[in-house]
C-alpha positions as CSV (number, residue, x, y, z in Angstrom):
1,M,109.3,99.0,88.9
2,S,107.0,96.1,88.2
3,S,104.0,96.9,90.3
4,L,101.4,99.0,88.5
5,G,100.2,100.2,91.9
6,A,103.5,101.5,93.0
7,A,104.2,103.1,89.6
8,L,100.8,104.9,89.8
9,G,101.0,105.6,93.6
10,E,98.1,103.3,94.4
11,S,97.3,99.7,95.0
12,F,94.1,98.2,93.8
13,S,93.2,95.8,96.6
14,A,89.6,95.4,97.5
15,S,90.5,94.0,101.0
16,P,88.2,95.3,103.8
17,M,91.4,95.7,105.9
18,R,92.7,98.3,103.4
19,L,89.9,100.7,104.0
20,A,89.9,100.0,107.8
21,F,93.6,100.8,107.9
22,L,93.2,104.0,105.9
23,K,90.3,105.2,108.1
24,W,92.4,104.5,111.2
25,Q,95.4,106.3,109.8
26,C,93.4,109.3,108.8
27,R,91.9,109.5,112.3
28,V,95.2,109.2,114.2
29,R,97.1,111.6,111.8
30,Q,94.4,114.2,112.2
31,M,94.6,113.8,116.0
32,A,98.4,114.2,115.8
33,M,98.0,117.4,113.9
34,R,95.4,118.8,116.2
35,D,96.6,117.6,119.5
36,T,100.4,117.4,119.3
37,D,101.3,119.9,116.6
38,G,102.0,117.1,114.1
39,R,104.6,115.2,116.3
40,P,104.6,111.6,115.2
41,D,103.7,108.8,117.6
42,D,103.5,105.0,117.5
43,A,100.4,105.2,115.2
44,I,102.6,107.0,112.6
45,M,105.9,105.4,113.4
46,P,105.6,101.6,113.0
47,A,108.3,99.1,114.0
48,L,110.0,97.8,110.9
49,Y,110.9,94.1,110.8
50,L,113.2,92.5,108.2
51,P,112.2,89.0,107.0
52,S,112.8,86.3,109.6
53,E,113.9,88.8,112.2
54,A,112.3,88.7,115.7
55,E,113.5,92.2,116.7
56,P,112.7,95.3,114.7
57,L,115.4,97.1,112.7
58,G,113.9,100.3,114.2
59,H,110.9,102.6,113.9
60,I,110.3,104.8,110.8
61,I,108.1,107.8,110.3
62,T,105.6,107.0,107.6
63,L,103.7,109.3,105.4
64,L,100.1,108.8,104.2
65,N,99.7,110.4,100.8
66,K,96.7,111.3,98.8
67,S,96.2,109.1,95.7
68,P,97.4,110.8,92.6
69,G,93.8,111.6,91.5
70,Y,93.4,113.7,94.7
71,S,96.9,115.0,94.9
72,V,97.5,118.3,96.7
73,T,101.3,118.4,95.9
74,P,101.1,121.7,94.1
75,E,99.4,123.3,97.1
76,L,102.1,121.9,99.4
77,V,104.9,123.2,97.2
78,Y,103.2,126.6,97.1
79,M,102.9,126.6,100.8
80,A,106.6,125.9,101.3
81,K,107.6,128.6,98.8
82,K,105.3,131.2,100.4
83,T,107.6,132.0,103.3
84,N,111.2,131.5,104.2
85,D,110.4,131.4,107.9
86,P,110.4,127.8,109.1
87,A,108.1,128.5,112.0
88,Q,105.5,130.2,109.8
89,R,105.7,127.3,107.3
90,R,105.2,124.7,110.0
91,D,102.2,126.6,111.5
92,Q,100.6,126.9,108.1
93,A,101.1,123.2,107.4
94,I,99.7,122.2,110.8
95,R,96.6,124.3,110.2
96,Y,96.2,122.9,106.7
97,F,96.6,119.2,107.8
98,S,94.4,119.8,110.9
99,A,91.4,121.0,108.9
100,T,89.8,118.7,106.3
101,F,92.9,117.1,104.8
102,Y,92.3,113.7,106.5
103,Q,88.5,113.7,106.3
104,K,88.1,111.2,103.4
105,A,90.1,108.0,103.7
106,A,89.1,106.8,100.2
107,E,91.2,109.7,98.8
108,F,94.4,108.2,100.1
109,S,96.9,105.7,98.7
110,D,97.6,102.7,100.8
111,I,101.3,102.8,99.8
112,L,103.0,104.4,102.7
113,T,106.3,106.4,102.2
114,A,109.2,107.3,104.3
115,T,112.3,109.4,103.8
116,F,115.9,108.4,104.5
117,P,119.2,110.3,104.3
118,P,121.2,109.8,101.1
119,V,123.3,106.7,101.2
120,S,121.5,105.5,104.4
121,P,122.7,102.0,105.5
122,G,119.2,101.4,107.0
123,A,117.5,102.2,103.7
124,A,120.0,99.9,101.9
125,K,119.1,97.0,104.2
126,I,115.4,97.7,103.8
127,R,115.7,97.8,100.0
128,A,117.8,94.6,99.9
129,A,115.1,92.8,101.9
130,K,112.5,93.6,99.2
131,T,109.7,92.8,101.7
132,V,109.3,94.0,105.3
133,R,106.7,94.0,108.1
134,L,105.4,97.3,109.5
135,R,103.8,96.9,112.9
136,F,101.6,99.8,114.0
137,D,100.6,99.5,117.7
138,A,98.7,102.5,119.2
139,Y,95.4,103.5,120.7
140,N,94.4,99.8,121.4
141,Q,94.8,98.9,117.7
142,V,97.5,96.8,116.0
143,F,98.1,96.6,112.3
144,D,100.9,94.2,111.2
145,L,101.4,94.9,107.5
146,S,103.4,92.8,105.1
147,C,104.9,95.2,102.6
148,R,106.8,95.2,99.4
149,V,109.5,97.8,99.3
150,W,110.1,100.2,96.4
151,K,112.7,102.9,96.0
152,L,110.6,105.7,94.4
153,A,112.0,107.7,91.5
154,P,111.7,111.5,91.6
155,R,109.0,111.3,88.8
156,N,106.8,109.1,91.0
157,P,103.7,111.0,92.3
158,L,104.3,109.6,95.8
159,Y,107.9,110.7,95.8
160,Q,106.9,114.2,94.9
161,S,104.1,114.3,97.5
162,T,106.5,113.0,100.2
163,I,109.2,115.6,99.5
164,A,106.6,118.4,99.3
165,H,105.1,117.4,102.7
166,N,108.4,116.9,104.4
167,Q,109.8,120.3,103.2
168,L,107.0,122.0,105.2
169,F,108.3,120.5,108.4
170,N,112.0,120.2,107.5
171,P,113.3,123.1,105.5
172,A,116.8,121.5,105.6
173,L,115.7,118.4,103.7
174,R,118.4,117.4,101.3
175,P,117.6,117.3,97.6
176,D,119.0,113.8,97.3
177,T,116.8,112.4,100.1
178,E,115.8,108.9,99.4
179,V,112.1,108.0,99.5
180,L,111.0,104.4,100.0
181,G,107.4,103.2,99.3
182,F,105.8,100.4,101.3
183,E,103.1,98.6,99.4
184,P,100.9,96.4,101.7
185,N,100.0,92.9,100.7
186,W,96.6,92.9,102.5
187,D,96.1,89.1,102.3
188,D,99.3,88.6,104.3
189,S,98.6,91.4,106.8
190,T,96.7,91.3,110.1
191,A,94.7,93.6,112.4
192,E,93.9,93.2,116.1
193,P,91.1,93.9,116.8
194,E,89.7,93.9,113.2
195,L,88.2,97.2,112.3
196,R,84.9,97.5,110.4
């Protein structure tokens, strides 16, 4: 992995769009947790476009992770191990994420992650492309992000956080689940309307 940001779970862009996107993502994700029991919508599930393609490959469920310095991965792992009842685990997770988890946008990495089944043909296409566009279009806001794609290793903090988060909602998550990271190039990304 040649990107220092991806290796550390954080990019270091000073782009104003970066913070605007993180604030918007925190707001819409907290709304999803509070209003729809965490069910993802278009604000969380962008259309994914391969280079030079006019039609999306599909929509993916993205995860917004805390930066490693603010990581709550141990808490998420503990929450998952606390009970074997999937309904209790999900309820605890929704309460946790509905409270103050999304209150401080500056604590989050701008590298989004997504899980894919082992040997996923879709993940293979995405990895082979090396760069993709993620188009978020919800609540009268559009973000079209140009992203570098990374296959995250199990030792990567964002891989660990993604697996810990997803195990709260999907107890059948396979141990060989693939996690891809999407690192935005803020200079090649757009927002309509621009947020401040």
